[in-house]
C-alpha positions as a LaTeX table, in Angstrom:
\begin{tabular}{lrrr}
\hline
Residue & $x$ (\AA) & $y$ (\AA) & $z$ (\AA) \\
\hline
Met1 & 0.00 & 0.00 & 0.00 \\
Asn2 & 1.51 & 3.33 & $-0.97$ \\
Gln3 & 1.39 & 6.54 & 1.02 \\
Arg4 & $-1.37$ & 8.04 & $-1.12$ \\
Glu5 & $-3.62$ & 5.04 & $-0.51$ \\
Lys6 & $-2.97$ & 5.22 & 3.24 \\
Tyr7 & $-4.06$ & 8.83 & 3.35 \\
Glu8 & $-7.19$ & 8.37 & 1.26 \\
Asn9 & $-8.23$ & 5.36 & 3.33 \\
Gly10 & $-7.25$ & 6.86 & 6.66 \\
Leu11 & $-9.72$ & 6.21 & 9.43 \\
Phe12 & $-9.17$ & 9.71 & 10.82 \\
Thr13 & $-7.19$ & 12.73 & 9.72 \\
Val14 & $-6.11$ & 15.63 & 11.88 \\
Arg15 & $-4.74$ & 18.78 & 10.30 \\
Phe16 & $-3.03$ & 21.60 & 12.17 \\
Ile17 & $-3.38$ & 24.98 & 10.48 \\
Gly18 & $-1.45$ & 28.20 & 11.07 \\
Asp19 & 0.90 & 30.63 & 9.34 \\
Glu20 & 3.81 & 29.60 & 11.58 \\
Leu21 & 3.31 & 25.96 & 10.56 \\
Lys22 & 4.39 & 26.88 & 7.04 \\
Leu23 & 7.86 & 27.37 & 8.53 \\
His24 & 7.92 & 24.53 & 11.07 \\
Gly25 & 5.82 & 21.53 & 11.99 \\
Val26 & 3.40 & 21.15 & 14.87 \\
Asn27 & 5.22 & 20.64 & 18.14 \\
Ile28 & 5.23 & 17.31 & 19.98 \\
Tyr29 & 3.14 & 18.64 & 22.87 \\
Asp30 & 0.24 & 19.78 & 20.67 \\
Leu31 & 0.45 & 16.69 & 18.48 \\
Ser32 & 0.59 & 14.19 & 21.34 \\
His33 & $-2.33$ & 15.77 & 23.22 \\
Ser34 & $-4.45$ & 15.70 & 20.08 \\
Leu35 & $-3.61$ & 12.13 & 19.09 \\
Leu36 & $-4.15$ & 10.80 & 22.62 \\
Ala37 & $-7.51$ & 12.57 & 22.77 \\
Ile38 & $-8.61$ & 10.92 & 19.51 \\
Gln39 & $-7.55$ & 7.48 & 20.77 \\
Arg40 & $-9.45$ & 8.00 & 24.03 \\
Ile41 & $-12.56$ & 9.06 & 22.12 \\
Val42 & $-12.33$ & 5.82 & 20.13 \\
His43 & $-12.10$ & 3.86 & 23.40 \\
Lys44 & $-15.17$ & 5.65 & 24.74 \\
Ala45 & $-17.09$ & 5.02 & 21.54 \\
His46 & $-16.45$ & 1.29 & 21.90 \\
Leu47 & $-17.49$ & 1.31 & 25.57 \\
Ser48 & $-20.62$ & 3.28 & 24.70 \\
Ile49 & $-21.69$ & 0.86 & 21.97 \\
Glu50 & $-21.13$ & $-2.02$ & 24.41 \\
Gly51 & $-23.13$ & $-0.26$ & 27.15 \\
Gly52 & $-20.10$ & $-0.05$ & 29.43 \\
Leu53 & $-19.25$ & 3.65 & 29.48 \\
Val54 & $-18.98$ & 4.44 & 33.19 \\
Lys55 & $-16.46$ & 6.51 & 35.11 \\
Gly56 & $-13.08$ & 4.80 & 35.23 \\
Ala57 & $-13.99$ & 2.16 & 32.63 \\
Phe58 & $-11.24$ & 1.20 & 30.20 \\
Pro59 & $-11.13$ & $-1.40$ & 27.42 \\
Asn60 & $-9.13$ & $-4.50$ & 28.34 \\
Lys61 & $-5.73$ & $-5.21$ & 26.78 \\
Glu62 & $-7.09$ & $-7.30$ & 23.90 \\
Ile63 & $-9.70$ & $-4.70$ & 22.96 \\
Arg64 & $-7.16$ & $-1.87$ & 23.20 \\
Gln65 & $-4.98$ & $-3.70$ & 20.69 \\
Arg66 & $-7.94$ & $-3.98$ & 18.33 \\
Leu67 & $-8.75$ & $-0.28$ & 18.72 \\
Ala68 & $-5.16$ & 0.97 & 18.46 \\
Leu69 & $-4.35$ & 3.57 & 15.84 \\
Gln70 & $-1.06$ & 4.53 & 14.21 \\
Ile71 & 0.11 & 7.37 & 11.98 \\
Gly72 & $-0.27$ & 6.18 & 8.39 \\
Glu73 & 1.07 & 9.33 & 6.78 \\
Arg74 & 2.12 & 12.87 & 7.51 \\
Arg75 & 1.71 & 15.59 & 4.90 \\
Arg76 & 4.27 & 18.13 & 5.90 \\
Thr77 & 3.05 & 20.99 & 3.71 \\
Ser78 & $-0.28$ & 21.20 & 5.55 \\
Asp79 & 0.85 & 19.33 & 8.69 \\
Ala80 & $-1.90$ & 16.77 & 8.30 \\
Phe81 & $-1.72$ & 13.31 & 9.82 \\
Ala82 & $-3.67$ & 10.27 & 8.65 \\
Leu83 & $-4.48$ & 7.72 & 11.37 \\
Ile84 & $-5.01$ & 4.09 & 10.44 \\
Pro85 & $-5.61$ & 0.89 & 12.46 \\
Ile86 & $-2.49$ & $-0.89$ & 13.69 \\
Leu87 & $-4.04$ & $-4.29$ & 12.92 \\
Ala88 & $-4.61$ & $-5.26$ & 9.30 \\
Asp89 & $-7.44$ & $-7.66$ & 10.17 \\
Pro90 & $-10.40$ & $-6.76$ & 7.85 \\
Asn91 & $-12.89$ & $-7.37$ & 10.68 \\
Val92 & $-11.01$ & $-4.97$ & 12.94 \\
Gln93 & $-10.85$ & $-2.35$ & 10.21 \\
Glu94 & $-14.56$ & $-2.68$ & 9.49 \\
Tyr95 & $-15.43$ & $-2.31$ & 13.17 \\
Leu96 & $-13.20$ & 0.75 & 13.50 \\
Lys97 & $-14.95$ & 2.28 & 10.51 \\
Lys98 & $-18.23$ & 1.78 & 12.39 \\
Leu99 & $-16.67$ & 3.44 & 15.43 \\
Ala100 & $-15.44$ & 6.33 & 13.29 \\
Asp101 & $-19.01$ & 7.11 & 12.27 \\
Tyr102 & $-20.10$ & 6.93 & 15.92 \\
Val103 & $-17.19$ & 9.14 & 16.99 \\
Phe104 & $-17.92$ & 11.89 & 14.52 \\
Ser105 & $-21.64$ & 11.85 & 15.21 \\
Gly106 & $-20.63$ & 12.74 & 18.78 \\
Ile107 & $-18.05$ & 15.37 & 17.83 \\
Ala108 & $-20.35$ & 17.12 & 15.34 \\
Gly109 & $-22.28$ & 19.04 & 17.98 \\
Tyr110 & $-19.10$ & 20.52 & 19.44 \\
Tyr111 & $-18.17$ & 21.84 & 16.00 \\
Val112 & $-21.63$ & 23.06 & 15.00 \\
Gly113 & $-22.24$ & 24.60 & 18.43 \\
Asp114 & $-25.44$ & 22.77 & 19.36 \\
Val115 & $-24.05$ & 19.94 & 21.46 \\
Leu116 & $-26.31$ & 20.68 & 24.45 \\
Asp117 & $-29.41$ & 20.49 & 22.26 \\
Arg118 & $-28.19$ & 17.19 & 20.81 \\
Val119 & $-27.52$ & 15.72 & 24.23 \\
Arg120 & $-30.87$ & 16.82 & 25.61 \\
Lys121 & $-32.77$ & 15.44 & 22.60 \\
Glu122 & $-30.87$ & 12.13 & 22.36 \\
Asn123 & $-33.13$ & 9.22 & 23.34 \\
Asn124 & $-30.37$ & 6.61 & 23.53 \\
Gln125 & $-28.84$ & 7.01 & 26.98 \\
Asp126 & $-25.53$ & 5.38 & 26.02 \\
Lys127 & $-25.17$ & 7.74 & 23.07 \\
Gln128 & $-26.23$ & 10.67 & 25.23 \\
Ile129 & $-23.54$ & 9.93 & 27.82 \\
Phe130 & $-20.96$ & 9.34 & 25.08 \\
Ile131 & $-21.52$ & 12.76 & 23.50 \\
Asp132 & $-21.22$ & 14.35 & 26.92 \\
Ser133 & $-18.26$ & 12.23 & 28.08 \\
Ile134 & $-15.94$ & 13.29 & 25.25 \\
Tyr135 & $-16.05$ & 16.94 & 26.33 \\
Thr136 & $-12.62$ & 16.68 & 27.98 \\
Glu137 & $-11.05$ & 15.03 & 24.94 \\
Val138 & $-12.55$ & 17.55 & 22.49 \\
Ala139 & $-11.35$ & 20.36 & 24.77 \\
Asn140 & $-7.85$ & 18.86 & 24.82 \\
Ile141 & $-7.78$ & 19.04 & 21.03 \\
Val142 & $-9.31$ & 22.51 & 20.75 \\
Asn143 & $-7.06$ & 23.93 & 23.49 \\
Arg144 & $-4.06$ & 23.42 & 21.19 \\
Ile145 & $-5.40$ & 26.39 & 19.21 \\
Asp146 & $-3.75$ & 29.73 & 20.01 \\
Ala147 & $-1.41$ & 28.08 & 22.49 \\
Ser148 & 2.37 & 28.38 & 22.15 \\
Gly149 & 2.75 & 26.13 & 19.10 \\
Gly150 & 1.41 & 28.42 & 16.38 \\
Val151 & $-1.76$ & 26.38 & 15.77 \\
Glu152 & $-4.62$ & 28.64 & 14.63 \\
Ala153 & $-7.16$ & 25.96 & 13.71 \\
Ile154 & $-7.55$ & 22.18 & 13.74 \\
Ser155 & $-9.50$ & 20.18 & 11.20 \\
Leu156 & $-10.66$ & 16.58 & 11.69 \\
Gly157 & $-11.74$ & 14.31 & 8.86 \\
Ala158 & $-12.67$ & 10.73 & 8.01 \\
Pro159 & $-11.43$ & 9.63 & 4.57 \\
Ala160 & $-12.69$ & 6.10 & 5.21 \\
Leu161 & $-16.19$ & 7.58 & 5.44 \\
Asn162 & $-15.64$ & 9.79 & 2.38 \\
Gln163 & $-15.73$ & 12.91 & 4.55 \\
Glu164 & $-12.67$ & 15.11 & 4.16 \\
Thr165 & $-13.75$ & 17.47 & 6.94 \\
Ile166 & $-15.96$ & 16.53 & 9.87 \\
Ala167 & $-15.06$ & 19.37 & 12.19 \\
Ala168 & $-12.98$ & 22.52 & 11.73 \\
Phe169 & $-12.23$ & 24.01 & 15.14 \\
Thr170 & $-11.10$ & 27.62 & 15.56 \\
Ser171 & $-10.49$ & 30.02 & 18.45 \\
Asp172 & $-14.26$ & 30.54 & 18.60 \\
Ser173 & $-14.56$ & 26.84 & 19.42 \\
Lys174 & $-12.47$ & 27.41 & 22.57 \\
Ile175 & $-14.87$ & 30.09 & 23.75 \\
Tyr176 & $-17.86$ & 27.82 & 23.07 \\
Leu177 & $-16.37$ & 24.88 & 24.96 \\
Ser178 & $-15.48$ & 27.02 & 27.97 \\
Lys179 & $-19.14$ & 28.06 & 28.27 \\
Leu180 & $-20.24$ & 24.43 & 28.46 \\
Lys181 & $-18.30$ & 23.69 & 31.62 \\
Asn182 & $-21.07$ & 24.38 & 34.16 \\
Glu183 & $-24.03$ & 23.27 & 32.05 \\
Thr184 & $-26.32$ & 20.39 & 33.05 \\
Phe185 & $-28.70$ & 18.14 & 31.17 \\
Leu186 & $-31.37$ & 15.59 & 32.06 \\
Gly187 & $-31.19$ & 11.90 & 31.23 \\
Asn188 & $-34.00$ & 9.54 & 30.30 \\
Tyr189 & $-37.11$ & 9.17 & 32.46 \\
Gln190 & $-36.74$ & 6.49 & 35.14 \\
Glu191 & $-37.64$ & 5.48 & 38.68 \\
Ile192 & $-35.30$ & 5.13 & 41.65 \\
Lys193 & $-35.94$ & 4.41 & 45.30 \\
Gly194 & $-34.04$ & 5.01 & 48.49 \\
Arg195 & $-34.17$ & 6.05 & 52.11 \\
Val196 & $-34.18$ & 9.73 & 52.97 \\
Tyr197 & $-31.38$ & 10.60 & 55.38 \\
Lys198 & $-30.73$ & 14.32 & 54.87 \\
Leu199 & $-32.73$ & 17.43 & 53.91 \\
Tyr200 & $-31.66$ & 20.82 & 52.54 \\
Pro201 & $-34.66$ & 23.15 & 53.08 \\
Ala202 & $-33.14$ & 26.22 & 51.40 \\
Ser203 & $-32.69$ & 24.43 & 48.07 \\
Lys204 & $-35.54$ & 21.87 & 48.33 \\
Ile205 & $-33.09$ & 19.01 & 47.92 \\
Ile206 & $-32.97$ & 15.76 & 49.85 \\
Ala207 & $-30.29$ & 13.07 & 49.97 \\
Ile208 & $-31.16$ & 9.38 & 49.78 \\
Arg209 & $-29.24$ & 6.15 & 50.19 \\
Arg210 & $-29.91$ & 3.50 & 47.59 \\
Ser211 & $-29.27$ & $-0.21$ & 47.79 \\
Gly212 & $-25.54$ & $-0.82$ & 47.78 \\
Gly213 & $-24.84$ & 2.36 & 49.74 \\
Arg214 & $-24.83$ & 4.82 & 46.82 \\
Thr215 & $-26.17$ & 8.28 & 47.60 \\
Val216 & $-28.25$ & 10.52 & 45.34 \\
Ser217 & $-29.32$ & 14.14 & 45.69 \\
Ile218 & $-33.00$ & 14.55 & 44.77 \\
Phe219 & $-34.35$ & 17.90 & 43.51 \\
Leu220 & $-38.00$ & 18.33 & 44.53 \\
Ser221 & $-40.93$ & 20.68 & 44.19 \\
Asp222 & $-41.90$ & 22.65 & 47.30 \\
Ala223 & $-44.91$ & 20.43 & 47.91 \\
Asp224 & $-43.00$ & 17.16 & 47.58 \\
Phe225 & $-40.18$ & 18.46 & 49.76 \\
Asp226 & $-42.62$ & 19.40 & 52.50 \\
Arg227 & $-44.33$ & 16.02 & 52.22 \\
Ile228 & $-41.03$ & 14.31 & 52.99 \\
Arg229 & $-39.91$ & 16.93 & 55.50 \\
Tyr230 & $-42.98$ & 16.48 & 57.68 \\
His231 & $-43.30$ & 12.72 & 57.22 \\
Lys232 & $-43.79$ & 10.93 & 60.54 \\
Glu233 & $-41.31$ & 8.17 & 59.88 \\
Ser234 & $-37.60$ & 8.76 & 60.25 \\
Asn235 & $-35.44$ & 7.44 & 57.42 \\
Pro236 & $-38.48$ & 6.75 & 55.18 \\
Leu237 & $-38.31$ & 4.79 & 51.94 \\
Phe238 & $-39.61$ & 6.62 & 48.86 \\
Leu239 & $-39.94$ & 5.93 & 45.15 \\
Phe240 & $-38.93$ & 8.86 & 42.94 \\
Lys241 & $-40.04$ & 9.25 & 39.32 \\
Gly242 & $-38.21$ & 11.67 & 37.06 \\
Arg243 & $-34.93$ & 12.14 & 35.26 \\
Pro244 & $-31.26$ & 11.99 & 36.33 \\
Arg245 & $-29.38$ & 15.26 & 36.22 \\
Tyr246 & $-25.85$ & 15.23 & 34.80 \\
Gln247 & $-23.10$ & 17.83 & 34.93 \\
Phe248 & $-21.72$ & 18.42 & 31.44 \\
Gly249 & $-18.53$ & 16.43 & 30.95 \\
Val250 & $-19.68$ & 13.54 & 33.13 \\
Glu251 & $-18.24$ & 10.16 & 32.18 \\
Thr252 & $-20.83$ & 7.85 & 33.67 \\
Lys253 & $-24.54$ & 7.07 & 33.55 \\
Ile254 & $-24.54$ & 6.25 & 37.28 \\
Val255 & $-27.05$ & 8.61 & 38.89 \\
Ser256 & $-25.80$ & 11.05 & 41.54 \\
Glu257 & $-28.42$ & 13.81 & 41.06 \\
Phe258 & $-32.08$ & 13.39 & 40.17 \\
Glu259 & $-34.97$ & 15.74 & 39.36 \\
Ala260 & $-38.18$ & 14.14 & 40.64 \\
Asp261 & $-41.59$ & 15.22 & 39.40 \\
Glu262 & $-43.48$ & 12.51 & 41.28 \\
Ile263 & $-42.83$ & 10.73 & 44.59 \\
Glu264 & $-44.43$ & 7.75 & 46.31 \\
Tyr265 & $-44.00$ & 6.61 & 49.92 \\
Leu266 & $-43.26$ & 2.87 & 50.16 \\
Ile267 & $-44.82$ & 1.28 & 53.21 \\
Asp268 & $-42.80$ & $-1.90$ & 52.85 \\
Asn269 & $-39.54$ & $-1.13$ & 54.63 \\
Leu270 & $-37.56$ & $-3.80$ & 52.80 \\
Asp271 & $-35.25$ & $-2.57$ & 50.01 \\
\hline
\end{tabular}
């Protein structure tokens, strides 16, 4: 396979753009941060498809080998790098092509500037968490812009999917990503139950303990908060119906905050 074929069939391409880069290449720091971020996004895409994207999760050694990427070509004049699978196995390459499509469907919102809308409208919880979870990796790529290395823009593409440019990040992208940091979004409707052990009257929030010892903060209406606050039983067991609340950039679908729009006292004291 010649260099031209490698580039045209590259799974991903990343191009660093800037006037200074006409005189010298991208520095190792900017390049390494960007390439590591892309590899981590691929790992998260795999975990998401498998329903295993939770905080701290990492593909095992065998899977990491199958997902591993290498530099297939560098085009010095535009400082573009084509990334291809390390393994030549056709099944591996086909699966990585599937992941590439999944990856870029998640990155698209960060480029277009509507990622919050996409997350909030996404019905597939695994996909929803994936889009949100890659915030740190996308920021690591975008933060190379206007740093010390002369990078003014970064373009990502997918030749294997016949898409030369998927995202073209600029300094405006850095401003957009910084504004996302404190945003929240709601997950899919569900029910959880637990014992109430703490109340926060000023904010109408209670804390519950679920089976297994996990704790969750529950956001309530005034009426529901008062119903629990003045309940005769100490440490009561309640069922809460509503939607989990996630901080943007979260890497897990495990619920730690929950907005309840309906509550039900459970007389049976057994969890």
